[in-house]
N, C-alpha and C positions, 0 to 999 in steps of 0.2 A: 504494499499500500503505499502510495507516495505521500509525503508529507505535506501538510498545508503551508502556506506563505508564512503564517504565525509560527507554526512549529519550527520551520528552517529557521527564522529569525531568533527564536529563543536557542535552538541548538548552536548556532553560530555565534551568539552572544556568550554562551557559556564557554565555547571553545577559544573564543577570543579573550576571555578573562584568564584562562590558563596561561596563555603566552604573556600577556601583560603582567601577570603575577610573576612569571619567570624573571622578566627584565627588571622588574620593581626590586624583587629580592636580591639580584645581583648588584645593582647599583646601590641598594640599602647597605649590604655587606662590605662592598669595596669603595665605596665613595660616602663620605659623611657630609651629605648636602642636603638633608632633610626631605628626601623624596617621599611622596605619597601618591596613592592611587586616587584619581578624580573619582568622586561618588557618582553612581549612575544617574541619580536625579539631576545633577549638574549637568551631565552629557546630554541627558534627554532635553533639558531645558535649552542647551545650546542648538540642538537639532531644531527645534520650532523656531529658531532665529536664523536658521540656514547656516550655522557653524558647525564645525567639526571640532569638538573639544578634545584636547590631547589627552591620553591616558593617564600620563604621569606628570606631575608638577613637583617644585620644590618649595619648601618654606624658606630654605637659607638662600636659594639664587632664585629669586621670584621671577626673573624674566626666562628662566630655563624650563621647558616643557619637551616632553617626548611622546610621541604618537607611536604605538606599537602595532607592527603588522605583521601577519604570519602567511607566508607565501606556500601553501600547500602544492600548488601546480609545479612549483620549482622542482620538486622531487622528480617529475617526469619531464620536464621540458629544459630545465637548467637555466632558466630566465626568471628575473624578478619583474613584476609587473607593478609599475607606479601609476596610480590613478590621478588623473588631472583633476577630477571633482573634489577628491579628498583634499589634494594640495589647495585648491581654491577655497575651500571651507575652512582649511587650518589658517590660511592668510586671513580670511575675514575675521575669525576669532583673535588671531595674534594682534591684528591691528586695532580691533575693539578694546583689548586688554593690555596693550603695550608689552607684548611678550615676543621680542625679536629673535631670542636664541632658542629655536625650535629644532628638533632632531626626529627623524624617522629611524625607528629601531625595527629591522626586518629579520625575523626568524623564517629561514628558508626550510624546505623538507628535502633538501639534496644532502647536505652535510650537518644540518641543524645547528649551525653557527648563527649568531646574531650580528649584523652588520649596521652600524650606525651612519646615518647621512646628515649632515648638517644643512639646513634648508636655507639659511641665511636670514636676512632682514625680510620681512613678509613672504617667506618661502620662495623668493625669486630665484636666487642663486641655484637652487637644485633644479627648479623648473627649466632655467636657461641651459644648463649643462644636459639635461635630458633631451631637450630640442635639438640642440647641437649635435649630440651623439646619433640622433634620428637621421640627420641631414647627412653626416660625414661616414657614417658606419653602415655597410649593407646587413650587418648581423643585428642592429638596434632598429626597432620599428615602432611607429606609432600607428596604432589600431583603434577601432571602435570594438568594445568587448565587455566582458564581464556580466554580471548579473542584470546589470541596467544599461547596457549598451553605451557605456561612457568611454571617453578617451583614455587610452591606456598607453604607456611608454613601455614597451617589452625590451629589456636589456639583460644581455647574457651575465650570468653571475660573476664571472671572472672581469668582465668589462665593468660592471657595476663596482667591484671592489677595487679597481683602478681609477675612478673617478676621483676628481678633486674634492667632491662633496663627501666622499666617503672617509670619516674619520675614526674608523673602528680603532686602530691602533693608538689613537690617543685617549681612549676610553677603556680599553681592556687590552690585557697581553694575550698573545697567541695561545699560552698555557691556559689562561682563564676561558678563552673562547673555546677551546677544546673541551675543558670540564663543563662549560655551559652546554655545549652540543650534546654530551652524554646525558645529561639530565633532560634537556629539551626533548631528546628523541625517546627517552623512556615516557615522559609526559604527554608528548603530543603526537606521536607517530600513530597513524591510524591502523587498525587491525586489518 
């Protein structure tokens, strides 16, 4: 029996919380920056205003926020999919709340590492880099897709990790990422 849209949404929200929790716990243990998960009611409230409220915020570095993404299809395709709509709604929220130091944390299902991408002020740096990659590289694509037919930038994982916006090495060591991936694989891998 096929799940209803509401059931699918509930399942995806639960799965998203698991990946958000993994990134939150890593940041809490390794960096004393007062990180906290954004309450669900705050995220729902933001959605009504057309915003995408980041999953993780900081009490100590109030301008720093992190949106966690889990790319399940990367396990099959080897690509990360960056959603234009998500970046636009994150930008709207960051401008409204003066939060220019925004990151995307992508957990992929290929090696289960987490990669951090600095969005830049108003998320424009990341957007511009994605657009240029799709113009310059034949293995990078801008397509319409996903659940809602939105614009996606499809970037091979190795290319994404070489992007100027990819700042993973400044946030976590390779050894930490390997440890993270072991836990992530256990918690997130679909049977």
